[in-house]
DRENDO-1510 file (C-alpha; in Angstrom, 1 decimal, always signed):
<recs>
REC; n; res; u; v; w
REC; 1; MET; +72.4; +11.2; +40.1 .
REC; 2; ILE; +73.3; +10.0; +36.9 .
REC; 3; GLY; +73.2; +6.1; +36.7 .
REC; 4; ARG; +76.1; +3.8; +35.8 .
REC; 5; VAL; +75.7; +4.2; +31.9 .
REC; 6; THR; +78.3; +0.5; +30.3 .
REC; 7; GLN; +78.8; +0.0; +26.7 .
REC; 8; ASN; +76.0; -3.1; +26.9 .
REC; 9; SER; +73.0; +0.1; +27.9 .
REC; 10; ILE; +74.7; +2.2; +25.6 .
REC; 11; SER; +74.0; -0.9; +22.8 .
REC; 12; ASN; +70.6; -2.0; +23.8 .
REC; 13; GLU; +69.5; +1.6; +23.7 .
REC; 14; PHE; +71.1; +1.5; +19.9 .
REC; 15; LEU; +69.0; -1.4; +19.0 .
REC; 16; PHE; +65.6; -0.4; +21.3 .
REC; 17; TYR; +65.6; +2.6; +18.6 .
REC; 18; LEU; +67.2; +1.0; +15.8 .
REC; 19; LYS; +64.3; -1.8; +15.8 .
REC; 20; ASP; +61.7; +0.7; +16.5 .
REC; 21; ARG; +63.0; +2.8; +13.1 .
REC; 22; MET; +62.8; -0.4; +10.9 .
REC; 23; VAL; +59.1; -1.2; +11.9 .
REC; 24; GLU; +58.0; +2.1; +11.1 .
REC; 25; MET; +60.2; +1.8; +7.9 .
REC; 26; ASN; +58.7; -1.3; +6.9 .
REC; 27; LYS; +55.0; -0.2; +7.4 .
REC; 28; LYS; +55.4; +2.9; +5.4 .
REC; 29; GLN; +56.9; +0.0; +2.9 .
REC; 30; THR; +54.1; -2.2; +2.8 .
REC; 31; ASP; +51.9; +0.9; +2.9 .
REC; 32; LEU; +53.5; +2.0; -0.6 .
REC; 33; THR; +53.1; -1.5; -1.5 .
REC; 34; SER; +49.6; -2.3; -0.8 .
REC; 35; MET; +48.3; +1.1; -1.7 .
REC; 36; SER; +45.8; +0.7; +2.1 .
REC; 37; LYS; +47.6; +2.7; +5.5 .
REC; 38; ILE; +44.5; +0.4; +6.9 .
REC; 39; ARG; +45.0; -3.4; +7.2 .
REC; 40; ILE; +44.1; -3.6; +10.7 .
REC; 41; PRO; +41.7; -1.6; +13.2 .
REC; 42; GLU; +44.6; -0.6; +15.2 .
REC; 43; ASP; +46.2; +1.0; +12.7 .
REC; 44; ASP; +43.3; +3.8; +12.3 .
REC; 45; PRO; +40.2; +3.4; +14.8 .
REC; 46; VAL; +38.6; +6.2; +13.4 .
REC; 47; GLY; +39.2; +5.6; +9.9 .
REC; 48; THR; +37.7; +1.7; +10.0 .
REC; 49; THR; +35.2; +2.4; +11.4 .
REC; 50; LEU; +34.3; +5.2; +8.3 .
REC; 51; SER; +35.7; +2.7; +5.6 .
REC; 52; MET; +33.2; +0.2; +7.2 .
REC; 53; SER; +30.3; +2.8; +6.6 .
REC; 54; PHE; +32.0; +3.6; +3.6 .
REC; 55; GLN; +31.7; +0.4; +1.9 .
REC; 56; SER; +28.8; -1.2; +3.5 .
REC; 57; ARG; +27.0; +2.2; +2.0 .
REC; 58; LEU; +28.7; +1.0; -1.6 .
REC; 59; LYS; +27.5; -1.9; -1.5 .
REC; 60; GLU; +24.1; -1.1; -1.0 .
REC; 61; ILE; +24.0; +1.3; -3.9 .
REC; 62; GLU; +25.6; -1.8; -6.2 .
REC; 63; THR; +22.4; -3.9; -4.7 .
REC; 64; TYR; +20.0; -0.5; -5.4 .
REC; 65; ILE; +21.2; +0.4; -8.7 .
REC; 66; ASN; +20.4; -4.2; -10.0 .
REC; 67; ASN; +17.1; -3.1; -8.7 .
REC; 68; ILE; +16.9; -0.4; -10.6 .
REC; 69; GLU; +18.1; -1.6; -13.5 .
REC; 70; GLU; +15.2; -4.9; -13.1 .
REC; 71; GLY; +12.6; -2.0; -12.9 .
REC; 72; GLN; +13.5; -0.1; -15.8 .
REC; 73; ALA; +13.7; -3.5; -17.8 .
REC; 74; ARG; +10.0; -4.3; -16.8 .
REC; 75; LEU; +9.2; -0.3; -17.0 .
REC; 76; ASN; +10.4; -0.3; -20.7 .
REC; 77; ILE; +8.3; -3.3; -21.7 .
REC; 78; MET; +5.4; -2.2; -20.3 .
REC; 79; ASP; +6.0; +0.8; -22.3 .
REC; 80; SER; +6.2; -1.2; -25.4 .
REC; 81; ASN; +2.9; -3.2; -24.5 .
REC; 82; LEU; +1.2; +0.0; -24.0 .
REC; 83; GLN; +2.2; +1.3; -27.3 .
REC; 84; SER; +1.3; -2.5; -28.9 .
REC; 85; ALA; -2.1; -2.3; -27.2 .
REC; 86; THR; -2.4; +1.4; -28.3 .
REC; 87; ASP; -2.1; +1.1; -32.0 .
REC; 88; ILE; -4.3; -2.0; -31.8 .
REC; 89; LEU; -7.6; -0.2; -30.4 .
REC; 90; GLN; -6.7; +3.1; -32.8 .
REC; 91; ARG; -6.7; +0.2; -35.5 .
REC; 92; ILE; -10.4; -0.9; -34.0 .
REC; 93; ARG; -11.4; +2.2; -33.8 .
REC; 94; GLU; -10.8; +3.1; -37.1 .
REC; 95; LEU; -12.9; -0.4; -38.0 .
REC; 96; THR; -15.6; +0.9; -36.4 .
REC; 97; VAL; -16.0; +4.4; -37.3 .
REC; 98; GLN; -15.7; +2.7; -41.3 .
REC; 99; ALA; -18.6; -0.1; -39.7 .
REC; 100; ALA; -20.2; +2.5; -39.1 .
REC; 101; ASN; -20.7; +4.9; -41.8 .
REC; 102; GLY; -23.6; +2.4; -44.0 .
REC; 103; THR; -21.4; +2.7; -46.9 .
REC; 104; TYR; -20.5; -0.4; -46.6 .
REC; 105; THR; -22.0; -4.1; -47.8 .
REC; 106; LYS; -22.4; -7.2; -44.9 .
REC; 107; ASP; -19.2; -8.7; -46.7 .
REC; 108; ASP; -16.9; -6.0; -45.6 .
REC; 109; THR; -18.0; -5.9; -42.3 .
REC; 110; LYS; -17.2; -8.6; -41.9 .
REC; 111; LYS; -14.1; -8.6; -43.1 .
REC; 112; MET; -13.7; -6.0; -40.7 .
REC; 113; ALA; -15.1; -8.0; -37.8 .
REC; 114; ILE; -12.5; -11.0; -38.8 .
REC; 115; GLU; -9.8; -8.5; -38.2 .
REC; 116; VAL; -11.0; -6.8; -35.1 .
REC; 117; ASP; -11.1; -10.9; -33.8 .
REC; 118; GLN; -7.4; -11.2; -35.0 .
REC; 119; LEU; -7.1; -8.0; -32.8 .
REC; 120; ILE; -8.4; -9.2; -29.9 .
REC; 121; ARG; -6.5; -12.2; -30.1 .
REC; 122; GLU; -3.3; -9.9; -30.0 .
REC; 123; LEU; -4.6; -8.3; -27.1 .
REC; 124; VAL; -4.7; -10.7; -24.6 .
REC; 125; ASN; -1.4; -11.7; -25.7 .
REC; 126; ILE; -0.6; -8.7; -24.8 .
REC; 127; ALA; -1.9; -8.8; -21.6 .
REC; 128; ASN; -0.9; -12.4; -20.5 .
REC; 129; SER; +3.1; -11.2; -21.0 .
REC; 130; TYR; +5.5; -12.0; -18.9 .
REC; 131; TYR; +9.1; -11.3; -17.4 .
REC; 132; LYS; +11.5; -13.6; -16.1 .
REC; 133; GLN; +9.2; -15.9; -15.8 .
REC; 134; SER; +6.5; -13.0; -13.2 .
REC; 135; SER; +3.1; -11.6; -15.2 .
REC; 136; LEU; +3.5; -7.9; -15.7 .
REC; 137; TYR; +0.2; -7.7; -15.5 .
REC; 138; GLY; -1.5; -10.3; -12.7 .
REC; 139; GLY; -0.8; -8.4; -9.6 .
REC; 140; HIS; +1.6; -11.2; -7.6 .
REC; 141; MET; +0.0; -13.8; -10.7 .
REC; 142; THR; +2.6; -16.3; -12.1 .
REC; 143; ASP; +0.1; -18.3; -13.8 .
REC; 144; THR; -1.6; -16.8; -16.7 .
REC; 145; PRO; -4.2; -13.8; -15.3 .
REC; 146; PHE; -6.7; -13.5; -18.3 .
REC; 147; LYS; -8.6; -16.4; -19.6 .
REC; 148; VAL; -9.9; -16.7; -22.7 .
REC; 149; GLU; -13.2; -18.4; -23.8 .
REC; 150; TYR; -13.7; -19.7; -27.4 .
REC; 151; GLY; -17.0; -20.4; -28.8 .
REC; 152; LEU; -18.4; -21.4; -32.2 .
REC; 153; SER; -19.6; -17.8; -34.6 .
REC; 154; GLU; -23.1; -18.3; -36.2 .
REC; 155; ASP; -21.8; -15.7; -38.7 .
REC; 156; LEU; -17.8; -17.1; -39.3 .
REC; 157; ASP; -16.5; -20.7; -39.2 .
REC; 158; TYR; -14.5; -20.8; -36.7 .
REC; 159; GLU; -14.5; -20.5; -33.1 .
REC; 160; VAL; -13.9; -16.7; -32.2 .
REC; 161; VAL; -13.1; -15.4; -28.3 .
REC; 162; LYS; -16.4; -15.3; -26.6 .
REC; 163; LYS; -14.9; -14.2; -23.1 .
REC; 164; VAL; -12.2; -12.4; -21.6 .
REC; 165; VAL; -12.3; -13.0; -17.7 .
REC; 166; PHE; -9.2; -11.3; -15.2 .
REC; 167; MET; -8.3; -14.3; -12.9 .
REC; 168; GLY; -5.3; -12.1; -10.9 .
REC; 169; ASN; -5.1; -9.9; -8.5 .
REC; 170; ASP; -4.3; -6.5; -7.6 .
REC; 171; GLY; -0.9; -7.4; -5.7 .
REC; 172; ILE; +1.7; -4.5; -6.0 .
REC; 173; VAL; +5.8; -5.5; -6.4 .
REC; 174; MET; +7.7; -3.2; -5.9 .
REC; 175; ARG; +11.7; -2.6; -6.3 .
REC; 176; GLN; +13.5; -0.8; -3.2 .
REC; 177; ALA; +15.4; +2.5; -5.2 .
REC; 178; ASP; +17.3; +3.3; -2.5 .
REC; 179; MET; +16.9; +3.4; +1.7 .
REC; 180; ASN; +13.3; +4.6; +2.9 .
REC; 181; ASP; +12.1; +4.7; -1.4 .
REC; 182; LEU; +10.2; +2.1; -3.0 .
REC; 183; VAL; +8.9; +2.0; -6.5 .
REC; 184; GLN; +6.1; +0.1; -7.7 .
REC; 185; ILE; +7.2; -2.3; -11.3 .
REC; 186; ASN; +3.7; -3.8; -12.1 .
REC; 187; LEU; +0.1; -2.4; -13.2 .
REC; 188; SER; -2.8; -3.8; -12.3 .
REC; 189; GLY; -4.4; -5.9; -15.3 .
REC; 190; ASN; -7.8; -5.2; -13.4 .
REC; 191; ARG; -7.8; -1.6; -13.9 .
REC; 192; LEU; -5.8; -1.0; -16.9 .
REC; 193; PHE; -8.0; -3.3; -19.1 .
REC; 194; ALA; -10.9; -1.9; -17.2 .
REC; 195; SER; -13.4; +0.4; -19.5 .
REC; 196; GLU; -16.5; +1.3; -17.2 .
REC; 197; ASN; -17.2; +1.2; -13.5 .
REC; 198; THR; -18.5; -2.1; -11.7 .
REC; 199; VAL; -21.7; -2.1; -9.8 .
REC; 200; ILE; -22.5; -4.5; -7.4 .
REC; 201; LYS; -25.9; -4.3; -5.9 .
REC; 202; SER; -27.3; -6.7; -3.5 .
REC; 203; THR; -31.2; -8.2; -3.3 .
REC; 204; ILE; -30.7; -9.3; +0.0 .
REC; 205; PRO; -31.9; -6.3; +1.5 .
REC; 206; GLY; -29.5; -5.5; +4.6 .
REC; 207; THR; -32.6; -3.5; +6.7 .
REC; 208; GLY; -32.1; -4.8; +10.1 .
REC; 209; PHE; -28.9; -6.6; +9.7 .
REC; 210; VAL; -26.5; -5.8; +13.2 .
REC; 211; ALA; -23.1; -7.7; +13.0 .
REC; 212; ASP; -23.2; -10.8; +15.4 .
REC; 213; ARG; -19.3; -11.0; +16.4 .
REC; 214; ASP; -16.2; -8.8; +15.4 .
REC; 215; GLN; -14.9; -10.1; +11.9 .
REC; 216; VAL; -12.9; -8.8; +8.6 .
REC; 217; PHE; -13.6; -8.5; +5.4 .
REC; 218; LYS; -11.6; -7.2; +2.2 .
REC; 219; ILE; -12.3; -5.1; +0.0 .
REC; 220; ASP; -9.6; -3.9; -2.7 .
REC; 221; GLY; -6.6; -5.7; -0.7 .
REC; 222; VAL; -7.4; -3.4; +2.2 .
REC; 223; GLU; -8.9; -5.0; +5.6 .
REC; 224; VAL; -12.6; -3.1; +7.2 .
REC; 225; PHE; -12.8; -4.2; +10.8 .
REC; 226; VAL; -16.6; -5.0; +11.6 .
REC; 227; ALA; -17.2; -4.4; +15.6 .
REC; 228; LYS; -20.0; -6.6; +17.0 .
REC; 229; GLY; -22.8; -4.9; +16.8 .
REC; 230; ASP; -22.3; -2.9; +13.5 .
REC; 231; ASN; -25.5; -2.2; +11.0 .
REC; 232; LEU; -25.2; -1.9; +7.9 .
REC; 233; GLU; -25.0; +2.2; +7.5 .
REC; 234; THR; -22.1; +1.7; +9.7 .
REC; 235; ILE; -20.3; -0.9; +7.4 .
REC; 236; VAL; -21.5; +2.0; +4.8 .
REC; 237; ASP; -19.4; +4.3; +6.2 .
REC; 238; LYS; -16.4; +2.7; +7.2 .
REC; 239; ILE; -15.8; +1.2; +3.1 .
REC; 240; ASN; -16.3; +4.8; +2.4 .
REC; 241; SER; -13.8; +6.2; +4.4 .
REC; 242; LEU; -10.8; +3.9; +2.8 .
REC; 243; ASN; -8.9; +5.7; +0.2 .
REC; 244; ILE; -9.5; +3.2; -2.4 .
REC; 245; PRO; -11.7; +4.1; -5.8 .
REC; 246; VAL; -14.9; +2.2; -4.6 .
REC; 247; LYS; -18.1; +3.6; -2.9 .
REC; 248; ALA; -21.0; +1.8; -1.1 .
REC; 249; TYR; -24.0; +3.6; -0.8 .
REC; 250; ILE; -27.6; +2.2; -0.1 .
REC; 251; ASP; -30.1; +1.5; -2.1 .
REC; 252; ASN; -34.0; +1.8; -0.7 .
REC; 253; SER; -35.8; +3.3; -3.6 .
REC; 254; THR; -38.2; -0.3; -3.3 .
REC; 255; GLY; -38.6; +0.3; +0.5 .
REC; 256; SER; -36.2; -2.0; +1.6 .
REC; 257; ASN; -32.2; -1.5; +2.1 .
REC; 258; PHE; -29.7; -3.1; -0.4 .
REC; 259; LEU; -26.0; -2.7; -0.3 .
REC; 260; VAL; -23.9; -0.9; -3.2 .
REC; 261; ILE; -21.7; -1.2; -4.2 .
REC; 262; GLU; -19.7; +0.9; -6.9 .
REC; 263; SER; -16.2; +1.0; -8.2 .
REC; 264; THR; -15.1; +4.9; -9.0 .
REC; 265; ILE; -12.4; +4.3; -11.0 .
REC; 266; PRO; -12.9; +1.5; -14.4 .
REC; 267; HIS; -11.7; -1.4; -12.7 .
REC; 268; ASN; -13.3; -4.9; -11.3 .
REC; 269; VAL; -14.3; -4.7; -7.2 .
REC; 270; THR; -12.7; -7.3; -5.4 .
REC; 271; ILE; -14.1; -8.1; -2.3 .
REC; 272; GLU; -14.2; -11.4; +0.2 .
REC; 273; ASP; -14.7; -12.5; +3.7 .
REC; 274; ILE; -11.6; -13.2; +5.7 .
REC; 275; GLY; -11.5; -16.4; +8.2 .
REC; 276; ASP; -14.7; -18.0; +9.5 .
REC; 277; GLY; -16.3; -13.8; +8.7 .
REC; 278; ASN; -19.8; -13.4; +6.6 .
REC; 279; VAL; -20.4; -9.9; +6.7 .
REC; 280; MET; -20.4; -9.5; +2.8 .
REC; 281; GLU; -22.0; -13.0; +2.0 .
REC; 282; THR; -24.8; -12.4; +4.6 .
REC; 283; LEU; -25.3; -9.0; +2.7 .
REC; 284; GLY; -25.6; -10.6; -0.9 .
REC; 285; ILE; -22.7; -9.1; -2.3 .
REC; 286; VAL; -20.0; -12.8; -2.2 .
REC; 287; ARG; -20.8; -15.8; -2.3 .
REC; 288; LYS; -19.8; -18.4; +0.3 .
REC; 289; GLY; -16.3; -20.3; +0.0 .
REC; 290; ALA; -15.6; -18.5; -3.3 .
REC; 291; LYS; -12.4; -16.2; -4.1 .
REC; 292; PRO; -11.7; -13.1; -6.0 .
REC; 293; PRO; -12.0; -11.9; -8.5 .
REC; 294; MET; -15.2; -13.6; -10.1 .
REC; 295; ASN; -16.9; -14.9; -6.5 .
REC; 296; TYR; -20.1; -12.3; -6.7 .
REC; 297; HIS; -23.1; -13.3; -4.9 .
REC; 298; PRO; -25.1; -15.7; -7.4 .
REC; 299; GLU; -28.5; -13.6; -6.9 .
REC; 300; ALA; -26.1; -9.9; -6.8 .
REC; 301; LYS; -27.0; -7.3; -9.7 .
REC; 302; VAL; -23.3; -6.6; -11.5 .
REC; 303; PHE; -22.7; -3.8; -14.2 .
REC; 304; THR; -18.9; -4.5; -15.1 .
REC; 305; MET; -17.4; -4.6; -18.7 .
REC; 306; ASN; -13.8; -4.9; -19.4 .
REC; 307; LEU; -11.9; -3.8; -22.6 .
REC; 308; PHE; -12.0; -7.3; -23.6 .
REC; 309; ASP; -15.7; -6.7; -23.2 .
REC; 310; VAL; -15.9; -3.6; -25.7 .
REC; 311; LEU; -14.1; -5.2; -28.1 .
REC; 312; ILE; -16.3; -8.2; -27.9 .
REC; 313; LYS; -19.2; -6.0; -28.7 .
REC; 314; ILE; -17.7; -4.1; -31.3 .
REC; 315; ARG; -17.1; -7.1; -33.1 .
REC; 316; ASP; -20.6; -8.6; -32.8 .
REC; 317; ASP; -22.3; -5.7; -33.6 .
REC; 318; MET; -20.0; -5.1; -37.0 .
REC; 319; LEU; -21.4; -8.5; -37.9 .
REC; 320; ALA; -24.8; -8.0; -36.8 .
REC; 321; GLY; -24.9; -4.7; -38.7 .
REC; 322; LYS; -26.2; -2.5; -35.8 .
REC; 323; GLN; -24.2; +0.8; -37.4 .
REC; 324; GLN; -26.5; +3.1; -34.7 .
REC; 325; ASN; -24.4; +1.3; -31.8 .
REC; 326; LEU; -21.1; +1.3; -33.8 .
REC; 327; GLY; -21.7; +5.1; -34.0 .
REC; 328; GLY; -22.7; +5.7; -30.9 .
REC; 329; GLU; -22.0; +3.7; -27.6 .
REC; 330; ASP; -19.4; +1.6; -29.1 .
REC; 331; LEU; -17.2; +4.6; -29.8 .
REC; 332; THR; -17.6; +5.6; -26.2 .
REC; 333; LEU; -16.5; +3.1; -25.0 .
REC; 334; ILE; -13.9; +2.5; -27.0 .
REC; 335; ASP; -12.6; +6.3; -26.9 .
REC; 336; ASN; -12.9; +5.1; -22.8 .
REC; 337; GLY; -10.4; +2.3; -23.1 .
REC; 338; LEU; -7.4; +4.8; -25.3 .
REC; 339; ASP; -7.8; +7.4; -22.4 .
REC; 340; ASN; -7.7; +5.2; -19.5 .
REC; 341; PHE; -4.0; +3.4; -21.4 .
REC; 342; LEU; -3.3; +6.7; -22.3 .
REC; 343; ARG; -3.1; +7.4; -18.7 .
REC; 344; TYR; -1.4; +4.8; -17.6 .
REC; 345; ARG; +1.1; +4.9; -20.0 .
REC; 346; ALA; +2.2; +8.1; -18.5 .
REC; 347; GLU; +2.1; +6.6; -15.2 .
REC; 348; VAL; +4.7; +4.2; -16.7 .
REC; 349; GLY; +7.0; +7.2; -18.1 .
REC; 350; ALA; +6.8; +8.6; -14.6 .
REC; 351; ARG; +8.2; +6.4; -12.8 .
REC; 352; PHE; +10.8; +5.6; -15.4 .
REC; 353; GLU; +11.8; +8.8; -15.6 .
REC; 354; ARG; +12.0; +8.6; -11.5 .
REC; 355; LEU; +14.2; +5.1; -11.6 .
REC; 356; LYS; +16.4; +7.1; -13.7 .
REC; 357; THR; +16.9; +10.1; -11.6 .
REC; 358; ILE; +17.2; +7.9; -8.8 .
REC; 359; ASN; +20.5; +5.8; -10.8 .
REC; 360; LEU; +22.0; +8.7; -11.9 .
REC; 361; ARG; +21.8; +10.2; -8.0 .
REC; 362; LEU; +23.5; +6.5; -6.8 .
REC; 363; ASN; +26.0; +6.8; -9.6 .
REC; 364; THR; +27.2; +10.0; -8.5 .
REC; 365; ASP; +27.0; +9.1; -4.8 .
REC; 366; ILE; +29.7; +6.1; -6.1 .
REC; 367; VAL; +31.8; +8.4; -7.1 .
REC; 368; TYR; +32.1; +10.6; -4.5 .
REC; 369; LEU; +31.9; +7.5; -1.7 .
REC; 370; LYS; +35.0; +6.2; -3.9 .
REC; 371; ASP; +37.1; +9.1; -3.6 .
REC; 372; ILE; +36.2; +10.1; +0.0 .
REC; 373; LEU; +36.9; +6.2; +1.0 .
REC; 374; SER; +40.5; +6.5; -1.1 .
REC; 375; LYS; +41.4; +9.6; +1.6 .
REC; 376; VAL; +40.6; +7.5; +4.1 .
REC; 377; GLN; +42.2; +4.3; +3.7 .
REC; 378; ALA; +44.4; +4.6; +0.5 .
REC; 379; THR; +48.0; +5.9; +0.9 .
REC; 380; ASP; +48.6; +9.3; +0.0 .
REC; 381; ILE; +52.0; +8.4; -2.9 .
REC; 382; PRO; +53.8; +11.3; -2.1 .
REC; 383; GLU; +53.4; +11.3; +1.5 .
REC; 384; ALA; +54.7; +8.0; +2.2 .
REC; 385; VAL; +57.6; +8.4; -0.6 .
REC; 386; THR; +59.1; +11.6; +2.0 .
REC; 387; GLU; +58.4; +9.9; +5.1 .
REC; 388; LEU; +60.3; +6.7; +4.2 .
REC; 389; LYS; +63.1; +8.5; +2.9 .
REC; 390; MET; +63.2; +10.4; +5.9 .
REC; 391; LEU; +63.3; +8.0; +8.2 .
REC; 392; GLU; +65.9; +5.9; +5.8 .
REC; 393; LEU; +68.3; +9.1; +6.1 .
REC; 394; THR; +68.0; +8.9; +10.0 .
REC; 395; HIS; +68.4; +5.3; +10.1 .
REC; 396; GLN; +71.1; +6.1; +8.2 .
REC; 397; ALA; +72.8; +8.4; +10.8 .
REC; 398; GLY; +71.6; +6.2; +13.3 .
REC; 399; LEU; +73.7; +3.7; +12.1 .
REC; 400; GLN; +76.4; +5.3; +11.4 .
REC; 401; VAL; +76.8; +7.3; +14.9 .
REC; 402; GLY; +76.1; +3.0; +16.6 .
REC; 403; ALA; +79.1; +1.9; +14.3 .
REC; 404; LYS; +81.2; +4.8; +15.9 .
REC; 405; LEU; +80.3; +3.8; +19.2 .
REC; 406; MET; +79.3; +0.3; +19.5 .
REC; 407; GLY; +83.9; +0.2; +18.0 .
REC; 408; LEU; +84.2; +1.8; +21.8 .
REC; 409; SER; +85.4; -0.3; +25.1 .
REC; 410; LEU; +87.2; +0.2; +27.9 .
REC; 411; LEU; +90.5; -1.6; +26.5 .
REC; 412; ASN; +90.6; +1.8; +23.7 .
REC; 413; PHE; +91.9; +3.6; +27.0 .
REC; 414; LEU; +94.5; +1.0; +28.3 .
REC; 415; ARG; +97.3; +2.0; +26.6 .
</recs>
């Protein structure tokens, strides 16, 4: 059964579809002018989700690239420092070889010693280098990591460098180069400016030692848990099980058991009791209440030599005319320092190349993500123009048909 059709119903239906077409035309025109086909989530729920995900990733990449650029800047400065330091060591080595020949006068070797002292001062400046108010070689320390002690020389008329002590820490400075991808952008001055392995030998017997309670101590920044009842042998085993360049053993050559801690690569071993713990203090390794690095027990026998100690020894041997030391032990020590610098310089170069590779990959990702984001979010101009023209055509046709229908009424047939 056909329902009643009136002029009013025809008019309403015509206006409804006319308005719907005008809404579609307006949307297409807005898509073209805004160059975006998604303005509110309901325009394209799936596309909105993808767009938000891609935009979030692009923001992440921007942050990572900033981290990478900062890391590369720090590593570049460190590489330049290491080159300058290597040149200084090479020059001191040349002077050491010359002074060991025995063909130079005492006045000549004195001039060489003066030059070595000045080069030591410059090396200290390199060791205390900063980047953006942050020490490059002091770990997490912001103050000057290498403290210099000066004293009057018996052979020279001015104060010379007597001692250089590392007061920083082995803190690691990292930068996030990508998701779950951290890169270290600093070097430990404790290890970079080292020359020989450190040996700490207790003079307090550990025979019969048993921990009276649970406690913790740190060695090279790694915590070691000591359980109640642990003896000296157990503590040695726990230290040796750590993944750090340190080994421990018991010296019983005199009949008593003495704890000995030794580094396996040149650096100053840091040790401290945590909280109310006193294991290392009781075993004669550290001093009560003192903080590393210079907190060794006053009765412990500590054998250590950093690079500055080596250079100071070379200078003093030049002043004293000790040619045998200069041509033998001193040359070996400075060669160890050069090898150490070259090893860490290679490490800096490897980290820089890693950051460079990540940076290249992330910049490539940006290109692809923007292309995908454009396909998801941006207006397809040829397609939008074609659809708009079709809507305009159908709109004009609808207006023409409507004009004819709306012009007719019952009066047109009453004649």
